[in-house]
N, C-alpha and C positions, 0 to 999 in steps of 0.2 A: 446465496444471491450475490451478484456483483454489484457494485456500485460505480458508475463512471462520472457522478456529479461532481463537479470541480470543488464545490464546497465541502462535501464529504471527505475528498481526497486530501485537501488542506486540513481540515479537521484532523484526519488521522497522521498527516504529518507532524502537526502541532503535537499532539499527544506522544509520538514517537521521540522527537526531539526533546520535548521536556521529560522523558523517561515517565510518562503516564502509563499504567497498564492498559491494555486492550484485547477484546476477544478476537478481532479481526487482523487481517494480515494485509500490508500493501503489498501487491503484486504486480508486475510487468507482463502484460499479455502480448506475447510475440504476433499472435496472429492481428492484432488490431493495432498493435505499436502503442499501446496508451497505458497508463498506470491506472488501475481499479483497486477496489478495495472489497475484501470478500473473507467471509469466514471459513469457506471452503475450496482452497485454490486447487486447481486441476494440475495433473501432473506436466502439462506443456507451459505453465506458468511459472515465471521465476518471482520468488519470493524476494521483495525488495526492501522489506522491513528492517534488514540488519544494514543495509547500504543506507538507508535514510537516518539510521540513528547515527551514523558515522559522518552524516552532514552533506552526503552526495547531492540529494534534490533539494538542499537549503539554499 
């Protein structure tokens, strides 16, 4: 399931930047142009978790 809720995305970003573990991934969906949170990214989505860890979305 993909979650586009801004609060869910902000919560996931907080977890990532604080180094807390998560069972979900932050991904960029090129079809919508939005960040989403999902536990099962599709092949056409770009995993953005590592980018977020480096502070890009902060």
